[in-house]
C-alpha positions in Angstrom: -0.1 0.1 -0.1 0.9 3.8 -0.6 3.0 5.4 2.0 0.4 8.8 2.3 -2.0 9.9 4.7 -4.9 7.1 5.3 -8.5 8.6 5.3 -9.6 9.5 9.0 -12.7 7.2 8.8 -10.9 4.1 7.2 -8.4 4.7 10.1 -10.8 4.9 12.8 -13.0 1.8 11.0 -9.0 -0.1 10.9 -8.6 0.4 14.9 -12.2 -0.6 15.5 -12.2 -3.8 13.9 -8.7 -4.5 15.2 -9.9 -3.9 19.2 -12.8 -6.1 18.5 -10.3 -9.0 17.1 -8.0 -8.3 20.1 -10.9 -8.7 22.5 -11.5 -12.2 21.3 -14.3 -11.5 19.0 -14.6 -13.7 15.6 -14.5 -10.7 12.8 -16.9 -11.0 9.6 -16.1 -8.0 7.4 -19.2 -6.4 6.2 -19.6 -6.2 2.6 -18.0 -3.0 2.0 -14.9 -3.5 4.3 -14.2 -6.6 1.5 -14.4 -4.1 -0.9 -12.7 -1.6 0.2 -9.1 -2.2 -0.7 -7.2 -0.2 2.0 -9.6 -1.3 5.1 -9.5 -4.8 3.8 -5.4 -4.4 3.4 -5.0 -3.2 7.1 -7.0 -5.4 9.2 -5.9 -8.5 7.7 -2.2 -7.8 7.2 -2.1 -6.4 10.6 -3.9 -9.7 11.8 -1.3 -11.8 9.6 1.5 -10.1 11.4 -0.1 -10.0 15.0 2.2 -11.4 17.3 5.5 -10.0 15.1 3.7 -6.5 15.5 3.4 -7.9 19.4 7.1 -8.5 19.8 8.3 -5.5 17.9 6.0 -3.1 20.4 7.0 -5.0 23.7 10.8 -5.1 22.7 10.8 -1.6 21.6 8.8 -0.5 25.2 11.4 -2.5 26.9 14.3 -0.6 25.5 12.4 2.8 26.5 13.4 4.7 29.8 10.1 4.3 32.4 8.4 2.4 30.3 5.9 1.7 32.5 4.6 4.7 32.2 3.6 3.7 28.7 -0.1 2.6 28.2 -0.9 -0.4 26.4 -4.2 -0.4 27.3 -4.4 1.6 23.4 -2.7 -1.6 22.0 -4.8 -1.8 19.0 -3.2 1.7 18.0 0.5 0.7 18.4 -0.1 -2.6 16.1 -1.5 -0.2 13.6 1.9 2.3 13.7 4.1 -0.2 14.2 2.6 -1.5 10.8 2.5 1.8 9.4 6.2 2.7 10.6 8.2 -0.6 9.8 6.0 -2.7 6.9 5.8 0.9 5.0 8.3 3.3 6.3 5.8 5.7 6.7 6.9 9.2 8.0 6.5 9.8 12.2 4.4 12.7 11.2 2.1 10.8 9.2 1.5 7.8 11.4 0.7 10.1 14.3 -1.7 12.8 12.5 -3.3 9.2 11.3 -4.1 7.9 14.9 -4.4 11.3 17.1 -8.1 11.3 17.3 -8.6 8.2 18.5 -5.4 8.5 21.2 -6.8 8.9 24.8 -3.7 8.5 26.4 -0.7 11.1 26.7 0.5 11.4 22.7 3.8 12.0 23.4 4.2 8.6 24.3 3.2 7.2 21.0 5.9 9.9 19.3 9.0 8.5 21.2 7.8 4.7 20.9 7.6 5.7 17.3 11.2 7.3 17.4 12.2 4.3 19.1 11.0 1.9 17.0 12.9 3.0 14.2 16.5 1.8 15.7 14.9 -1.9 16.5 17.7 -4.4 15.6 16.5 -7.7 14.3 19.6 -9.5 14.8 19.6 -8.2 18.6 16.2 -9.2 19.5 16.9 -12.6 18.2 20.3 -13.6 19.4 20.3 -16.9 20.9 16.9 -17.9 19.5 16.8 -21.4 18.0 15.6 -21.9 14.4 12.1 -22.8 15.4 11.6 -19.8 17.5 13.0 -17.6 15.0 10.8 -18.7 12.0 7.8 -18.5 14.3 8.7 -14.9 15.3 9.7 -13.6 11.8 6.3 -15.5 10.0 4.0 -14.9 12.9 3.1 -18.2 13.0 2.3 -19.8 16.4 4.7 -22.2 17.9 2.1 -24.6 18.2 2.1 -24.8 14.3 6.1 -24.9 13.9 6.6 -27.4 16.8 3.5 -29.8 15.2 5.0 -29.9 11.6 8.5 -29.6 12.1 8.3 -34.1 12.9 6.6 -34.6 9.4 8.5 -32.5 7.1 11.9 -30.9 6.5 12.4 -27.4 8.3 13.1 -25.9 5.3 10.1 -27.4 3.4 8.0 -26.0 6.5 9.9 -22.3 6.1 8.8 -22.3 2.4 5.4 -23.4 2.8 4.8 -20.7 6.1 6.1 -18.1 4.0 3.8 -18.6 1.1 0.6 -18.6 3.1 2.3 -15.1 4.5 3.0 -13.0 1.5 0.2 -11.9 0.0 1.7 -9.7 -2.3 2.6 -12.4 -4.3 -1.1 -13.6 -4.4 -1.4 -11.8 -8.4 -3.9 -14.0 -9.9 -7.1 -15.7 -8.7 -8.8 -18.9 -10.5 -12.4 -19.7 -12.0 -14.1 -22.5 -13.7 -15.9 -21.5 -16.6 -19.0 -23.8 -17.3 -19.7 -22.0 -20.0 -18.3 -19.7 -22.7 -16.9 -16.3 -21.6 -17.8 -13.2 -22.8 -16.0 -11.7 -25.8 -15.1 -8.8 -24.0 -13.1 -11.1 -21.7 -11.3 -13.2 -24.9 -10.5 -10.1 -26.4 -8.2 -9.2 -23.9 -7.0 -12.6 -23.4 -7.3 -12.4 -19.5 -7.7 -16.2 -18.7 -4.8 -18.5 -18.8 -5.7 -21.9 -18.5 -4.8 -24.5 -15.6 -2.4 -27.1 -16.9 -3.9 -29.8 -14.5 -7.5 -29.3 -14.5 -9.6 -28.6 -17.2 -12.2 -25.2 -17.2 -10.0 -24.0 -14.7 -8.3 -20.7 -15.4 -6.0 -18.4 -13.7 -6.5 -14.0 -14.0 -4.6 -11.5 -13.2 -5.8 -10.1 -10.1 -6.4 -6.6 -11.5 -9.6 -8.3 -13.2 -11.3 -9.4 -10.0 -13.4 -6.5 -9.9 -14.4 -6.6 -13.3 -15.3 -10.4 -13.4 -17.6 -9.8 -10.5 -19.6 -7.3 -12.2 -19.9 -9.4 -15.4 -22.5 -11.4 -16.9 -20.8 -14.4 -16.9 -20.3 -14.3 -13.0 -23.6 -12.9 -11.9 -25.3 -15.8 -13.8 -23.1 -18.1 -12.5 -21.3 -19.3 -16.1 -18.2 -19.1 -14.0 -17.4 -19.3 -10.5 -14.3 -18.2 -8.4 -12.6 -21.0 -6.6 -9.2 -22.4 -5.4 -7.7 -25.2 -7.1 -7.8 -27.3 -4.2 -11.5 -27.0 -4.2 -11.5 -27.8 -7.8 -9.8 -30.9 -7.4 -11.6 -32.1 -5.0 -14.6 -31.7 -7.1 -13.3 -33.1 -9.7 -12.6 -36.0 -8.0 -15.3 -37.2 -6.6 -16.0 -37.6 -10.3 -20.0 -37.2 -10.5 -22.0 -38.9 -13.2 -25.8 -38.0 -14.1 -28.9 -40.1 -12.5 -26.6 -40.7 -9.2 -27.6 -40.1 -5.6 -25.3 -37.6 -4.2 -24.4 -36.2 -0.7 -22.2 -33.0 -0.7 -21.6 -33.2 3.6 -20.4 -30.1 4.8 -21.3 -28.0 1.3 -22.4 -24.3 2.4 -21.6 -22.0 1.0 -22.5 -24.0 -1.9 -19.8 -23.3 -4.9 -18.7 -26.7 -4.9 -22.4 -28.1 -4.5 -23.0 -25.8 -7.8 -20.3 -27.5 -9.4 -21.2 -31.1 -9.0 -24.7 -30.1 -10.6 -22.5 -28.4 -13.5 -20.7 -31.8 -14.2 -24.0 -33.9 -13.8 -25.7 -31.6 -16.1 -27.8 -30.7 -13.6 -29.2 -34.5 -14.1 -28.4 -35.8 -10.6 -29.6 -35.8 -7.1 -27.7 -33.8 -4.7 -28.3 -33.1 -1.0 -26.4 -30.6 0.1 -26.3 -30.3 4.0 -24.8 -27.9 6.5 -24.6 -27.7 10.4 -24.8 -23.9 10.7 -27.9 -22.2 10.0 -26.4 -18.8 8.4 -24.4 -20.7 6.1 -27.1 -22.9 4.9 -29.5 -19.5 4.4 -26.4 -18.4 2.0 -26.2 -21.6 0.3 -29.8 -21.7 -0.5 -29.7 -17.9 -1.6 -26.6 -18.7 -3.6 -28.1 -21.9 -5.5 -31.6 -19.9 -5.9 -29.7 -17.4 -7.7 -27.9 -20.2 -10.0 -31.5 -21.4 -10.7 -29.3 -25.3 -10.0 -32.6 -27.9 -10.0 -32.3 -30.6 -8.5 -30.6 -29.9 -5.1 -32.3 -30.9 -1.9 -31.0 -28.4 0.9 -30.5 -29.2 4.7 -29.5 -27.5 7.6 -29.0 -30.8 9.8 -26.2 -32.5 11.8 -24.6 -34.9 9.3 -23.1 -36.8 12.2 -26.8 -37.7 12.7 -28.3 -37.5 8.9 -31.7 -37.2 8.7 -32.1 -40.4 6.5 -33.9 -43.2 7.6 -31.6 -45.3 5.2 -28.0 -47.3 5.4 -26.1 -47.7 2.0 -28.1 -44.9 0.1 -25.4 -42.1 -1.5 -23.8 -43.1 -5.1 -21.3 -40.6 -4.0 -20.3 -38.1 -1.0 -18.0 -35.7 -0.6 -16.9 -34.4 2.8 -14.7 -31.2 3.2 -15.0 -31.9 6.6 -14.6 -28.7 9.1 -11.0 -27.9 10.6 -7.9 -26.1 11.7 -7.8 -24.2 8.7 -4.1 -24.4 8.9 -3.6 -24.6 5.2 -5.9 -21.5 4.5 -3.8 -18.6 6.4 -2.9 -16.8 3.3 -7.0 -16.2 3.1 -7.8 -16.4 6.4 -4.9 -14.9 8.9 -7.1 -15.2 11.4 -7.6 -18.4 12.4 -3.9 -18.7 12.6 -4.1 -17.5 16.1 -7.0 -20.1 17.3 -4.4 -23.0 16.3 -3.7 -25.0 20.0 -4.4 -28.8 20.9 -7.6 -27.9 22.1 -8.8 -27.0 18.8 -7.3 -29.6 16.7 -8.9 -32.3 19.1 -12.2 -30.5 18.3 -12.0 -30.7 14.9 -10.8 -34.7 14.6 -13.1 -36.1 17.0 -15.9 -34.3 14.8 -13.7 -35.4 11.4 -13.9 -38.9 12.6 -17.9 -38.9 13.5 -18.6 -37.6 10.3 -16.7 -40.0 8.4 -18.3 -42.8 10.2 -21.7 -41.4 9.7 -20.7 -40.9 5.5 -19.2 -44.7 5.1 -22.4 -45.9 6.9 -25.1 -44.1 4.3 -22.8 -45.0 1.2 -23.6 -47.7 -1.0 -21.2 -50.5 -1.5 -19.0 -49.9 -4.5 -19.6 -46.0 -3.6 -17.3 -43.4 -4.2 -16.0 -41.2 -1.1 -14.2 -38.1 -1.4 -12.7 -36.9 1.8 -10.8 -33.4 2.7 -9.2 -31.0 4.8 -7.5 -27.5 4.4 -5.0 -28.6 6.7 -1.3 -29.4 6.9 -1.8 -31.3 10.3 -1.6 -35.4 9.4 -4.3 -35.7 12.6 -6.7 -34.1 9.9 -5.9 -35.9 7.3 -3.3 -39.6 6.8 -4.0 -40.2 11.0 -8.0 -39.7 10.3 -8.4 -41.9 7.4 -6.1 -44.6 8.8 -8.7 -45.9 11.3 -10.9 -46.4 8.5 -8.9 -48.3 5.7 -10.8 -51.9 6.6 -14.2 -50.2 5.3 -12.8 -48.3 2.1 -10.7 -49.4 -0.8 -8.1 -46.5 -2.1 -8.4 -44.9 -5.5 -6.3 -43.4 -7.7 -5.7 -39.3 -7.4 -4.3 -37.4 -10.2 -0.3 -37.5 -10.8 0.4 -33.7 -9.8 -1.2 -34.0 -6.9 1.7 -34.3 -4.3 1.9 -37.5 -1.8 0.6 -37.6 1.5 2.8 -38.0 4.7 3.8 -41.1 5.2 2.7 -42.9 7.7 4.9 -46.1 9.2 7.4 -45.5 6.3 4.8 -45.7 3.7 2.8 -43.4 1.7 -1.0 -44.2 1.6 -2.3 -44.8 -1.2 -5.4 -42.9 -2.4 -4.4 -39.8 -0.7 -2.6 -36.6 -1.5 -1.2 -33.4 -0.6 -1.7 -29.7 -1.9 0.9 -27.4 -0.6 0.7 -23.6 -0.7 4.6 -23.4 -2.4 4.2 -25.9 -4.6 0.8 -25.6 -6.1 0.0 -22.4 -5.4 -2.8 -23.6 -3.6 -4.0 -23.3 -0.1 -2.9 -26.4 1.9 -5.0 -29.5 1.1 -5.3 -33.2 2.1 -7.3 -35.3 -0.3 -8.4 -38.8 -0.3 -10.5 -40.6 -2.7 -12.0 -43.8 -1.9 -14.5 -46.7 -2.7 -16.7 -48.2 -0.3 -15.6 -52.1 0.0 -18.9 -54.5 -0.7 
């Protein structure tokens, strides 16, 4: 972003969002916030590097005489000021002018802090730290994530992936799945670059995103925006016409709409989700797209409201998870990573897989995925069900999954941010044993 003075109303909004985040509120940006490049950028990037900023602030305070007099209650102002100063090299005068109307404590304190911040030495601050500690601080990644994955992949590979999930400036394209011929205006601009692995998937330069969102092709649902990993999950399901298909945790409905397209709207699809508001969002999306043959349920897939077992030909379970592979697009979820959050999700995943297997016909196809880098939500989760499931092949461009007992689990694979330029995914494809 530019170093020029930030609009007062935008600064106030950013500070308000940061304050709510620091109080433990789960923030859902409004539509206006999401389309405002200033608010979206500063909120997400400050949250992305929250622990690193916090480290900088505390270290700087300790180097100031009489630091006990400094008021840390206004921490959101320090986070904002530190980001503007260190990340963007904004002049102290500009930063102070932006936050001055919202400072309740001694304004001179902020001036002293900013002056001291400019002499901060990373070499000195990180002296004596282990490589894992340095990675956690420099990349603003919870130590839980580093410790958990250091035993699974090499340190260099871990570092590459964490950096990929932090470097939002490198996200220069987005992906779309094109259902029908695109508009002539797009063809003339040649802004669609076909993906080498997935048919009908295209990469578009990010500067055209607003134009795509306004286009008739997008409004009518002829093209949909989704991550390459999500496209892989649905295409791996290989849905067929005249089948009974269930999308277990379907909201907001993007993958469900893709299933309908791949079956030419001639399959019977049940799309369920536990969360009422997300189910409403899915219903509105699918109604807008005028997709027939989809039955939408606000239900608990662990106790699926269906009297029959062995009912579905195919089941897609893109399971709720820690989101440890989605830090690029969802930086807030970084700061929920801990043992309890992981245990909560793997318990839910186990129950959902049990339910899916029960509802799937013998020889029916089951695709399981999570947007997670932890083996507990991928390889270890599937390991418990191999008596019921026969592995099926995935595309060769998908990376092998982690080794379990020194061998790769067939039927499973992974997408890594640093390798595939996607979010981090685990995917498994299986046939239910007869």
